[in-house]
N, C-alpha and C positions, 0 to 999 in steps of 0.2 A: 504494500500500500504506500503510495507516494503522497506526502503532504507538501504543498506549495504555499509558501507565505507570500501574501500580497500586502499592500500598504495598510497599516492600521489594524482593524479587526478582521479583515477579509482573508480567508484561507480557501484553498482548493484541495480537494481530496480525491484521489483517483486510485481505485483498486482494480482497474482493468476493464470495468464495465461502464465507464463514463466518468464525467467530471462533476463532482458535487461542490458547488460554490456556496460559501457561508458568508453572510453579511457584506455584500458589495455596497459600500456606502460612498458618500461624496468625498471623504478623505482618501478614497481609493481612486486615483486619477483615471485609471483604465477600467473602471467598473463596467462601462458600456461595452468595451471590447471583450471583457471576460464573460459577459452575459451572452455574447454571440455564439460561444462554443460550449457553455455550461449544459450539462445534461439535466441538472436539477438544481434548485436554489433553496437554501434555508435562511430564514431571517430570525434573529433572536428578539428584536424589539424595534420600535418605530423611529428611534433617533436617527438623524440624518447621516451621522458618521457610520451607521450600520446599514442604512437603507437609502440608496439613491432612488427615490420614488420615480423620477422622470426616466431614468435609465431602465428601471424594471418595467415601467409602463410601456416603453417602446419595445422592449424585448418580448413582453407578453403579446403585444399586438403583431409583432413581426414573426414570432416563432410559435406556431400553434401546438408544437410538441413539448413546450417547456412547462414543467410543473414547479410550483412554489409552495413551501410550507412556512408557517409562522403564526404568531399569536394574532387574534382577531384585530386588535388595535393597530397592528402594523400592516396587515394585508387585507383587511376586511373591505377596503375600498374597491378591490378587484374581484371579490367573491361572487357577486351577482353577474358580472360580465363574463367571468371564466369559471363557472361553478365546477367544471370537471378537472380543472388544473390548479386552482388556488385552494389550498387546504389549511383551514384554521386548526391550530394545535394547542394543547395545554398539557400540564404535567401529568405523566402517566401514559400518554399516547406512545404508540410504537408504529412505525411504518417503514417502508423500503424506498430509498431514493438512490438513483444511480447505482443500483445493485448492492447497496449497503443498508443494513438494518440501523435505524435511527430511533433512539429512545429519548423522550422529552422529560426534562427535569426542571424544577424551579418555577417560580411564579412572578417575582417582583424585581424590578430594577433596584440596585443598591441606592441607599439614601444619599442624595446630593446635599440637601439642606431641608430642614423641616418646612420651610416656606414653599418648597417645590414638591408638588404631589408625585408620589411614586407611580410608575407606570408598569404595565405587564412586561416581563422579560423571561424568556425561557433559555435553558441550556440544552445542548444536544450531545448525547453520547453516540458517536458515529462508529459503526462497525464493531461495537463493543470495546473500542480501544481509545479513540480520541474524544476528549471532552472540550467543547467550546461553551463557556459559561455566559457569553454575552457580557452585559454589564452587571455582574453579581459575583460575590464570593460565597454564595450559598453552596454548601457541600452536597453533591448528588448522592443519592442512596444507591450507589453502584461502585464497583471497582473500576478504576481508571488507570490505563497504562500510560497514555500521553495526555498531559494537561496543558491547555493553552491558557496562559496567565496574562490578564490585563495588568499593565504596569504603569499606566498614566491615565489621567482624566480627573474631572472635578469631584469624583466620588471615591477615588482610590486612596488607600492609606497603606504604608509599608507594613505596619503591624498586622493589619487585617490580611494582607497578601501572604505574609509569612504563615499566619495561623491557617489560612485556607490551604496552602500547599501542604502543611503538616497534616491537616485533617484528611485531605484527599489521598495523600501518600502515593503519588504516581511514580512510575519508573522513569519517566522523562518529562521535562518541563520546558515548554517553548513559549517565548515572549510574543504577545500580541498587544494591540491597543497602545502603541508607543509614540504616536506622532507629536504628542505634547511635551516630550522630553528631548533635550539636546543630547549630543553624543556623550557628553560628560555625565548627564543624568542617567542615560541608559547604562553606562558603565557602573555608575554608583548603585543602581538597582541590582545589577548582576552581582556586584560584590556583596551587598547586604544579603542577597538570597543564596549565596554560595554556602557549601558545607563548612567553610572556614569561619562563617559568621552565624547566620540565623537559619539558613535553609538546609533541608535534608539532602538535596541533590543540586547539581549545577543548573543554571538557567541557560538554555540554548537560545542564542540570538541569531535570527535569520534576516538577511536583507530582503527587500521586496523582490520577488521573482526567484528567490533561492528555494531549494527543495531538499527534503530528507526522506529516506525510506523508513517507514514505521514497521 
């Protein structure tokens, strides 16, 4: 299984039966291009850095074979237009996308500030191996081999990130949600999360377009 890192929260997973694209948002400059070859799309929540609504709208109109899964608040705008291809999900759901079994976990976005209402957010366990949490450090009720870890954003906090990684206890840790950090900040996060300091395993940092075999 190949994991391809794209900018910010967007990743692409290919197990040989197609390309499963997760969270192509507006911080992912090539989101429109990625949507032209994706076999299926997963959206964790409605925020623009995880969902480029214009790009997805164009892809759905142009590609009648493209299916999309996500919480109702994120993708409900397309549910009536494409009822056979746009699938609303919630915690506990299981489905198959691009040949991979996907389990849905979690319910809410992490707290940004008490004055900002929390929205729906789901995490996806893909192929029983890779977990994409969206914008949340809620621990899934499942074993996770490869954890995609958000490292920057208005809701993130180092202490919570460390506790999240410790609780999930993955075999591999891959950085996502990084565009708000400088190169120095990214290095600092990797240092704090290293086994020499607070983390149980090293943080893998991938440049946009770089891939690893899972």
